[in-house]
N, C-alpha and C positions, 0 to 999 in steps of 0.2 A: 366704246364703239361697237356696234353691232354690224355684220355682214349678212346679208341674205343670199343664199345662192337659188336662183330661181329657176324655174323652166325646164329642168332636167328630169330624166327617168331615174329613181333612185334603185340601185342594185342592193338588195338585201342577200349578204353572202352567208347568213344564218340559216335563212329558208331556201336560198337558191331562186328567188323571185324577183320581180323588179316591178315598180309601180311609180307613176307621177308623183312628185312631193318636192316641197320647198324645203332648204335646210336652213335654219337660223344660227350663226355663231356668234358668240359672245366672248369677248377675250381669250379666243383660240379654242373654246369649248363648244359642242353642239348642244344648243339649250333646246332646240323644238326641231322635230321633223314632220311635216303636214302641208297643210293648205291655208292660204288667206295669211301668211306671215308678213310681217313688215320689219325692215331693218334700217339703220341708218345709211348703210350703203348697199347697192343691189349689184350682184353679178349675174348677167343674164346668160345661162347656159341652155337655153333652148335648143332642142334637136341633139342634145347630148345625153350620154348615160354616165351616172355619178357613182363612183365605187370607192372604197377604201384604198388609201395608198398602199403599196405593195411592202412586204417585208422581206428582205434578202437575210437568209440563215447562214448563208457562207460568204462573208464580205471579207476583202482585204484591201485596204487603201494604201499600202504600202508593198504590195505584192511584186517579188522578184522572181523571174523564172530563168533558168539557163539561157544565155544568149546575150546579143549585144544591149539591147533594151534594159535588160535586167542588170548588167553591168553597170549602165549608165545610172539607175536608180539607186543602186547600191553605193555608188561613189559619191551620192549627194550627202552635202554635210547637214548639220542637224536644222539649219536654216532652210537649206533647200528640201529637205524632206518634209517639214513643216508645210511649206507652201505647197508642195506636189499634193500632199495630203489633203489639204483645205481645198485644192482645185477638184480633187477626185471628190470630195464630199458634196461640193457645189453640182458638179453634173451628176452625182447619184440621185440627189433629191429631184433635180429637174427631169430626170428620167422617169420620175413617178416612184421612187423607193422612198418611204416616209420613215422607215425604222430597218436599221441593220443590225446584226449580229455579227462583230468582228471575231474571227477566229485565228488570229494571230498577225500582230502588227509590231513594227519596228521600235525600239528604244523607248518605249512608254509615251510615244507620240499619241497615240490614240485617247489616253487619259485628258491630255491637253487640248486636243480637238473636241473630245465630248464637252468638256467644260466650255469652250469658245462657242460652240453651237447654243449650249443651254444658256450662255450669258448673250446670245444675239451678237457676237462679233463676226461670226462666220456663218453662212447659209449652209445646212445640211440637214441630213436626216437624223432622228434619235438614234443615239449609239449605245447599244449595249455590248461590253467587249470582254473578251477573255484575256487581254493583255497579251503576253508572249506564250505561245504554245510550248508543252512541255515534252521533251524528246530525250531518249536515250544518247549516251555519247555516240556520236556518228549517225545518229538516227535520222529519220525523214526531216528535211529541213533545218538540220543542223547548221548549216552554212550562214544562215543570216540572222541578224539581231533581233528578228522576230520569233525566235525560238529560245528555250533555254534547256541547256544538257543538264541531265540529273541521272543519278545511278542508285540503285537499291531503293527499297522502301522509305528509309529516312530521307534519302536525296528528293524522291518525288514528293513526299509528303511537305518537305520544306519548300519545294518549287510551287506547290499549290497555295501554301500560306503566303509566298512572297507576291504571287499575282493578286491574291485577295487583299493583302496590305496595300497594293498600289491602288486599289479600287475595282477588281475585275469583277463582273457580274455573272460570268459563266467561266469554266474551266476547259479548256482544250489540251488533250493529249494525243500525241501519235502513237499509236500501238501496233503500226505495221509500216511496210515500206509503201511505195507510191509512183506515181507516173514520173515525177520530177527529180527521182533520187538515181544518180547514175551508177551507184556502186550498192545498188538493193535491187529486188524484185518487189512486184505489187505484193506477193504473197508472203514476204519476208516478216517474220514474227519479231518485234523489236523491244517489247517489254516482258518481263517475267510475272507471273502470276501476283507475286507479293507487291510488285510495283503498281501493277493496274488497281489493285484492291486498296493499296495506299492513297493512291489519287481520288478514288472514288469515295472512300471512307471520310477523308479529311475535307473533300469539298462538302459532301452532304452534311457533315458535322456543322459546317459554317453556312449551311443554306443555299449553296450553290451546285447546279446542275453540272454534268460533266458530258461533253461531246468529244467524239474520237475519231481522228482520221483512221480510216480501218478499210481494208481490202478484203483479205480472205476470211472465208466462213469459220474456220476453227478459231481463230484469233476474236472474231466478234462474238462467238458462242461463249468464249469464257468472259470476255468482258461484260456481255448481257447478265450472264449468271452472278456476276459480282455487282450488278445493279447500275450498269451503263444507262444513261439517258438518251443518247442520240448517237447515230453513226453519220459520219460524213463519207459519201462515196459509195460505199457497199458494194465494190466492182465484183466480188466473187461469193454471193451468195448461194445458200442451198434452201430447197423448201423447207427443211427440218430447222435451220436457223432462223429463217424468216418467221417460221411460226413461233420460235422461242421468242423472238423480238415482240412480236404482237402479244404475246401472252404476258410480256415483262413491262409493256407499254414503252418500249424503247422506239424512238421515232428515227426515220430515215431522211436525211439530205441528199439526193442523189445526185447533183450536179452533173446532169447528162451531157452537157455541153463540153465537159473536160476530155471526153472520148471521140469528140466529134468537131475539134476546134482547129483544124488545119490552118485555116486562113489567118487566125489569130496568132498561132505559132510562127507562122511565115513572117508576119508583121514585126514579131518581136525578135526574129533571127533565132529560134530555139533550134538546138541541134538535132540531127536527123535520128538519133537514138531515142530521143524523148517523144519526137513525133510518131516514131514506129510503135512505141510502147502505147502511146495513147490511142492510135487506130486499131491495134491488136486488142486491146481490152474491150473496145466498143461493143461487140455483139454479146459477149458475157455480162457486160454491164447493163445493158437493155434485159437480157434475160433475168438478172437478178432483181432489177427494177420491177419487173413483172412477176416475179416470186413475192416479193414485198406486198404488193398491190393484192395479190390473190391469198396472202396470208392474213390480211386485215392491218398491216402495219401502217401507223400514220405518216404519210408523206408530206415533206415540208420544203417549200421553195428555197433554193440557194444557187448562186450562179457561179461561184469561184472566180469566174473571170470578173473583171471590172464590170459591174451591172449597166454602165452607161456606154459601154464600148459598142461600136457599130458593128454589127454582125449579122451576117446573112439577111441583109434587108430592113433590119430593125436594131433593137438594143440586145445586148447579151442577156438581160434579164427576162425581156420578152420571149426572146427564142427559147431560153430554158423552160419556161412556161408553156410555150409552143411544145417542145418535145415531151413534157410531162403529160401534155394532152393527147398528142400522137401516139405515144407509146401506152396508153391505158386510162388515164384518168379523164371523166367527163367533164365539160366546161365548167359546171358548178362546183366539182371537187377540185380543180384545179384552181378556182377562184379562192376557195376556202383554205386550200394548201399555201395560197399566197398571201393571206390575210389573216382571217380568225384562227387558223389553225397555229401558225407561229406565234401569234400574240398568247396564245393559251400556254404554249410551251415556254415561254419566255415569262409568263406571271404578269402580263400587262394587258391582259384582255378587258380589264376594267376600265381601261383608258385609251385602247385603240383598237384596232382590228375590224370593225364595222361602222356604219353609219348609224349611231345610235345616242340617243340622249344623255348627257353626260361624259361622253367620250372626246377625246381631242379631234380637233378637226384637221384630221390626215386624210384628204380625198383626193382623187383625180377624176378628170372627166374625159372622156372619150366619144368620137361620134357614132361609135357602132355598138352593138349589143355583145357585151362578153359572155352572156349566158347562151348566146347562139353560136358564137365561134370565139376562141380564145384569140385568134388573130387580130380581133378587134383592139386589142391592147397596142397594136401598133398606131394607133389614131389617137393616142392619148394628146391632148394640146391644152390641158391646164392642170395646175400641182397646187395644191395647199397643203402646208405642213404646220400642224399647231396653229391653225387659224392665218398663217401668213400666206399670201399668194406668192409664190416663187417662181411660176410659169404659166403665162397666159397669153397664147400664140396670136389670139383674135382680139385681145383686150388692148 
């Protein structure tokens, strides 16, 4: 069976342009983009703009933070956790996110969820996952089953191999403190040089990239020197470290909503010390983000918050993209950072990230032009993931 998406203006995230075109989808793959096409089924998207589905590079389906809601999720048994994550996956893809990079999930449930989505049992986005994030004893996020405590170069090397054994697509390591750690600060270094080196060396030897939760410039500089592929957050960059990241090809997933998420924290019952740390980090976070842009660092979209979460009049993933635009990226660059850029980093740009022949039909439709204003993503009302329509508000 073939499906024809007709009547829309197709956004080309590779060139930053848009033009009317029909899109023919056969067995979940885009087979033609052009005019005068015919399909077995037709979806009329007149008056819409069609663009690739969003890719969330900092995703947690099992996120728990300090507070009452986090305690509730932590208390779920294996069955409850599986159902909770499955629900989150469905909400995520319906929010327009067709691919996620999970960067710390509980108890290996992400691998089962990935298989269930691939098998069609559950509706959700394409998942690439790090499994459990690696931390030192007592390190950032050590409290949960979404991390694995390691010590010493051998311990961290073993931790990398354990995640790969389970099926990890990427490796995540916590190399500094962060906002959510009560007994640490953002600037607290947490791994020795030989430990970071072991993670990166072993992961690379197995063909996996490494991303790191990291705040302070000095820690990031050392990790970049050792070959780190991506920085999460980057709260406290300097121009020199940003330049080093750009030269090394180390990407940044800034997660700007993390330091301006007061209402989200209130909903979860997050304690005052964490809320204050988040707010206090905000100005420097934005300054660091701008340093990275000025240096030419590749910026990639990542929400950290559940991407579907209602936040400031839209979803968390759209609000993150709006912040990325507000603090420096133009609309075309922001769209690339949400689609083809992450696809390239993940090594899946041959199968997703743009509306192109031969790629998976991962697309969203919206009623306003996102090249004119990123706010247009608030009008998403149609989502297709791997050729399956998972949301059609008017259909």
